[in-house]
N, C-alpha and C positions, 0 to 999 in steps of 0.2 A: 657816424659809420652805423649804416644801416644794417640793421638788424639781419643774422643768417633769419630763414625762415623755414621749419620742420614741422609735417604732417606727422601723425602718430595716430594709427589707425589699429582699430581692433573689432573683435563683433560684436561684441555686449554691448550692454544700453550703458555704459559708463559710471553707473550710482556705486556699485558697491566692486571695485576693481580698484581695489587701496594698490597694487602695483605699478598698475599701469598709472596711476593720477599720481604716484612718487616718483617715478621717469620725467613724466612730463615736467613737473615742480624745478626736479633740477635741468632740464632742458631750460624753464625760465628764470633758475636763477643765476645761469648762465648767459644771458641775454639775449635766447633765442626766440623767435617769434611762434608761439607752439599754436596748432590746432589739433587738436583732437576730436578723430569721427568714428563715429559708433551706428550704433542705430537706436529706433524708437519704436519700443513694443507698449501695446494697447493698456498693458498693467503697468508701465514704466510709471516710476514716481519724479518728480523733475529735479534735477539737480542741483547739490549746491552750489554756490558763489565761487569760482576758482578766482587765480590767479592768469590762468590764456582762456582762449579761445575751444568755442565745446560747438560741437555740431553733429546733431541723431537727424540719419534718416531714416525717413519714413517706408516702410515695404508693404506691397500687397501681399506675403507672403512671409509668418512670422515662426515655422521649421519645414523640414526634408528638401528633398534636393532644389521646390522651385524657390526655395528662399536664397540658399548656397548662390544659386547662378543669380537671382535678383541683386542679391548682395552684393558682389563683386562687380558684375555688369557698374552699377552704381558707383561703388568704389571707385573704380578706374576712373569712369569721367570727373570725375570731385578731383580727384588726383592729378587727374591728367589738364583739366582748366583753370589748376590753381596756384596761381605764384608759391614756387616753393626753392629751397635749395636743398635739402635731403629729405628723408624721407625714414620710417620708422614702422617696419612690422608687428604687430604681437600677433604670435602665432602664426600655423602653417595655413590658417584659412583667412590670413588675409593677406599670403603672401605672395600671392601670386599676378592679381593688378599692381603691387608696390612694386615686383619686380618688373612688369614690363614695363611702368612710365618711368621706372629709375633707366633702364636703357635707353628709350626712348628721351628722355629729358638730360641724359649722360648726370644724373645727378647721384650720389651716397646714397646707400641705402643698408638701414640696421635693422638687422633679425632678432625677436626676441624671442625665445620658445619657453614656452610656460610648464612645456612637460614634453615625454614624446609623445606623439599628438596621434602618430600610427599605431602605437600600442594600445590605446584608452578601450577601455570594454565594449564600448558601443560601437566599434569596430572589427570587433571580435570575432563576431556571430553577421557578418556581412560580409565575405569573404572581394567582391566586387567593388563596396566602397573604398577599403581598404586599401587596394591595388591601387585604385583611382588615387589617395594622397601619398603612396606610400611614390608613386612616380613622379606627382609633384616634388615631394622631398625631395625626389635623389634627382631630379633634375636640375631643381632651381639650388640646393640647401650649396652645392661643391662650387658652384660661381660665387660664393659672397665671400665677402672679407668683414665682411663685421657683425661677428654672432656673440650673444648674448643665452644666459639659458637661466635656471632657479639653482641648482648647486652643483655641489662638481661633480657625483656620480652621473649626471646627466651631461653636465658637461663631458665631461672622458668619452661616453660613451655613445655623443655626435663626434667627438672630433675623429676617434676611432673610425669609426665608419663612414664618416666622408672625407679623412684627411682637411677638415677644416678647423684650425684654432675657435675654440668655443670658451670665454670667459664665462663667471658665475657669479650671480647677483642675487643673494638673497631677500628674500622681501623682508624685511627687517622693519619694523614701527621705531618709530623716534623714540628715547626714551624720555617722557616724557611723565609729569603727573597731573592726572582731572583738577585742576583748580576746588570745582562743585559737582563732588560727585555724587548723581542721584542715587535715593534711596529705593529698596527696598516696594517701599510705599509710594514711591514717586512713582513706580517703574510697573505698576498694580503685582508687584512677586509677593509670593510669602514670606514672611519675615521667619519663622521658626524655621522652616526644612531647610533639607541641605538638595544643593540644586543643583546638577548635573548640565552639561552646557555641550551643545551640539552646533555648533556654525558652519559657516560656509555658503557658497556660491553653486561649489558643484554637489550636492549632494545627491549622488548618483548611487547607482547601481554595483556590487559588491565594494561598497566600504564601511557595511559592518552596521550602519542605521538601521539596518531591518531588526539585527537583532538583539539590537540596543532596545529599541522600545519594548520588545520578548522581555527584556529582561527586566524592563519593569513590575511585571509581575510577579516578583520574586522577591522586589522591595516593599515597604511599610507607606505607609502615608507622610512619614517622612520625608520623604526622598522627593522632588520633581524634575524629571527632565525636560529641560529647555529645550526648543529647536528651532535657529534661527538661520533665515536664509532661504535657501531656492537651488533647483535638482531634477531629477525624472523620477526622485524615488518619495517624496514629497507626500502627491495623493495618494499613494499604498499603504504610507506609513500614518497618515490619518485615518483612512480605513482600518488598518489593525488596531488602532490605538482606538477606537468604538469597537471595534469584534471583542477585544481583549476586554473593556469598558474600563480604559484604562484615563479616560480624561480628565480625572483628578490628579492623576500624577505623571501623564508630558500636557506640553503647550507648548503650543506652534504660532510662531511669530515670521511674518512673509519677509525680503530681505531688506533691509537699512542700510543709510550709510553707515560707515564706520566710526561719526564720532559719536554717533548716539548707540550704536553695537556695541562699545567696549563699558557703558555705562551698564547691561545688564551682561557679560562678562565678567566684570569687578564686581558685580553683587554675585556672581557664583561659586559653588565650594572645589567642581572641579571641571577639568574641560576635556572630554574626550576625542581621540583621533582614530580610528580604527579602522582605516581602509585593509580590507586582504588581498593579501600577496597574490593575486592570481595571475598577475601581469605585471612585464614592465617598467608599464608607466607608473604603475600603484607599489613596485617592489623599492624602485628608486624616490620616489615621491618625499617631497621635505612639504605639506604643504603650509601656507598660509597663516594656518590658523593656530600651528604649533606655535609661532613666536605672539598670535595675538593672546592667546594664555600666557602665556611668558609676561608680557608687558604688561597683561592685567593684575597679574601676582595672582593665578592660581594653577594648583601641581597639575600633571597631565595623565592623561589613562590612556595611551598607546599600544599600537604595534607594533613588536618588533622588528621595525624594516630599520634597515642600514643606517642611512641619513636621521632618522629618527630616536633611532636607539642611540646612535653618538650622541649626541646635542643632551636626550635624558639626561642618560647614564656622565655625562661630561659633569653637568654641574648637577647632577639629584635632585633634580627638580619633579619626579613622577615615576609611577609605574605601568607594570605592564599585562596587556592579556595575555595566556600562551594558549586559546583557541577563541570563536564564536562563536561556544557553546551559549547561549543564556544564562544560563543559571549562572555558567563561569565570570562571565561579565555579571552579574548583579553580584556576586558574593566579594569580587574583584573591587570592585565601586564600596560596597560597604566596609568590608573590609579595610581599605585602605581611606576612605575619610575616616573613621574611627581609631584608625592607627595614633601611637605614639609620635609615630614619625612623622603625621601628616603636616606637625607643622613650621619642620625643619626644614622638609621641603619648598613648604609654603615661603619660607623667610629666602631661599634659595631661589625663588623665582626674583627675586632682587637683583641678587648680585649676575645671575642671566643675562638678566635685562639691561644691566649695564654693561656686561660684554659684548653684548648681541644686540647695537641699536644701529638704525638707519645714519646717522651722520660719517658712521665710519665707512660701511659698508656702500656707501655713496659713492665715496672716492674712485670704484672701481669704473662708475659709468661718469665722474666727471676724466677718469684719467684719457679715456675711448673716445668721448665726443671731442676733448681736446687736440685727441688723433687724427680727425678727421678734415679739422677746420681748419 
């Protein structure tokens, strides 16, 4: 029997997107022939070997309206002229070409929305762009049959808004122990310092990163902030680090594959996720890094956003900031890392990781994919 062919598309360069990689792996396990399509940037790193095929498109533009236009045109023709039995679009910025080709070919389309796209901060100050995305979403989503998102709150939001059922599949790692964990010396990290890590591919505005860097001027040399990943405030964070003379306390590492990232996470003492409650998207968010910290065995410092607060409180794996004042953040970091309860919270991460793992979570995807064919 010939394998069913599915094309999974996403707008990033495929290097660090763990959610998409996990989805593709589930499809591969179900005996689909998978092609993952993204883009290649000038700064893109080589892809690690995978069980499925990958295609990265080179484009003339890497940002702005021209980038979105050329990306969608290229993606449309890739989808149109490739033999395929089903399509999976990740996020709103890949949905239009997927929808058009699914109609032209009469094949199923699965939509995976990783966030409330139209409510991201980058669109709040640009009403014209926001209207374009809102019109696109409101035109296509009500017509879809198979929809996925990242947590219960966002699933409820989309289901209520568009009267289309959304299932939620959280982006959780497999519960596995690293067989040979690299040491701090291997990673060129200080052995004696308390390391606070902020990681992710979306270190963007209104996610608390600016205040986190400022907080380290109120902590002594025994503390190090490790920022790993990419985002639109990274350049500003680096400038502020120099301006505040924090080069000995703040270390930056560009985005790296998940398999390499986990060594750094596991060698840290505290994971930070302090998005601001300034928009609906952040309010209902459950960042991937929350589960990454949990599975790496480090407690969490977070903002009290509903999905995060529920998870952290349920398993007692972290503490919260009450506001984004840098002095307050510094105090919370210092008090928590020096508290008697710290080791208890750290041991609780193991319990939480066992209870929240990809092997169980992916069954929702398995059920959905089996229903389609």
